[in-house]
N, C-alpha and C positions, 0 to 999 in steps of 0.2 A: 601659275594655279592661283585660283581664286577661291578658295575652301574657305567657307563662311562657319559661323557657329549655328547648331541645329538647336531650335527651339524644343523645349522639353515640356512634356506633360504638365499643365497646370497655367501654362502661358497664354491668355485669351485669345492671341491670334489663330490657335489651333481651333477654337471654337467659333471661329468668325467666319461667315460662308466670304468666299473670295469673289472679286468683282470680275467681270469678262474682260479679256484684253481688246481693247480698241485701237492699240497704237502698235503695229508692227515695226518698230524701230530699233537702232543701236541700242537702245536700254534693256528692250527685250531679249535681243540677243546677249548682252551681256548677262541677263539674268539667266538663261539658258545654260549660256558657259558656267556660270557660278553655280547652277542646281548640279549640273552634271558634276563638276570637278569635285563638290562637296560629297555627291553622293558616291562617286567611286572612291574618295579617300575615306568614306566613313568605315568599311563599305557598305553599301545597301544596294537592292533591286530597285528601288523607286525613292523618289524624293519630290514634294509638292512645294511649289514656291511658299505657302503659308508655315513652313518647317524652316524657313529662313525669315521669317517674319515679314514677307511681300504678299499683299491681299489681292494676288492676281491667279486667274485659273490656268497655271501652266504647271506641269509636272515632267520629270524626266524618268526614266527607266533603263535598267540594264539588265537584260533577262538572257540568257543563252549566248551569250557573248554579242548580243544586239543592244547598242547604243542608239536610244531616241528621246523624243520628248513628243507631247500634245499640248496644245494650246485650245482653251476653250472645248474640252471634251464632253461628247453628250454620249451615253453608252446603250447599246442594245445587248442584253444577257440572255444566255442559253436558258432553257428551263432546267436542265442537267444540273445539278449540284454538285460541290466537292467539299469534302473537310480535309482540314490541315491546320499545322500550326502556323501561326500568323505572328510576326513581331513588328516595331516599329523602331525607326531611328529618334523616334522622340520619346520612346519607351525604353531606353537602352537596356539590353541584357534578358528583356521580358519576350515570351511568347505564350500564346493561348489557341486552343483549339476553335477556328473560326469557319463558319458555313460560308461560302462564296460561290456564285454560279461558275460552271465549269468552263464557261467560252464567252468571248465577249468580242463585240465589235465597236471599236471606239472612233468615231468621227470628228475632226477637229481640223485644226492649222498646224503648218510649222511656224517656225520664227519668222518666215518671211510672207506669211499669210496666205499661202498656198494650202487648197483643201486636202486633206490626208485621211487615209483609213488605215486603222491597226486592228487587226484580226488576231486572236490569240486563245489559246486553251492553259489549263492548269496552271503553272506558276506566273506565265505572261498575264493570263486572265486576273489572277489573283492580286498581282500588282496593280494593274490598271483600275481595278475596283478600288482596292486600297487607297490610291492616291486621288482618285476622283472624289473618294468621301472626304479627304483631306479639303479638296476643294470646296466642299458643303459643310465644312465644319464638325465634321464627323470622324472621331477616331474608332479604331476596328474593336476597342473593348465595349463600346456601345451597341455592338452586333452579337456580344455574348450572351446566353442564355445567362437568367439571374444567378445562377449559383458560381458560373462562371468569372460572371463580373464582380461578384462579391470575392472571390480568390484574386483575380487581378488587382482590385483596388487594395486587397491587403499588402500583395505584393509590390505595389506601387508606393504606397505608405513606408513599406520597410527597405526600399530600394535606397542606396546611397546616394543618389543623385537627387532623388525628391526633396522636394523644399530649397533648391538651390536657388541663390538670390537672381530675381529677374533682372534683365538689362535695364539699365538706368538710361531713360530718355529725357533730355533737358530741352527745354525752349530757349530759342536764342533770344538773347537781350535786346538784340538789332532789330530794327524794323525792316521788313522785307517790303512794303509797300505792295503786296499782293504778288509779288513776283519772285518767291523763294523757289530754289530748285533743289 
């Protein structure tokens, strides 16, 4: 298993729009495996690459015992709306009522670069929208009405995980001559 640490609210990578995937290579397949393993271990219904600190447009999902992933998703949303509690692995233990489209059609690619279409309603639709938001630097609390958002921010500040130290990233003292891997 390749379970990785999940970035928590406050980490700047969660607010940074992810770059489209251009190379459908072994590294991408490893990323999809890491996302899946981490999501299932958490456990969660979905996980986006920025939540592991990777700025690429990839997410995995596990809804109704269906495990999958989408690379470079674009969404078509239904006009019909749904209300329901929504949580996030980057805001552990918290959930707030969030309005979403009831249905979604996601178009993108699998990890081999083959085109895919994912259609879903209810929880799958919510998951796909939530994870695609992560790829755009949006966190679900951004979609709350002002009163609910205020309550969410209060709950975040009071959460025992809030203010956890950010991972330390060090620069190598060794020259790479533009060929760092």
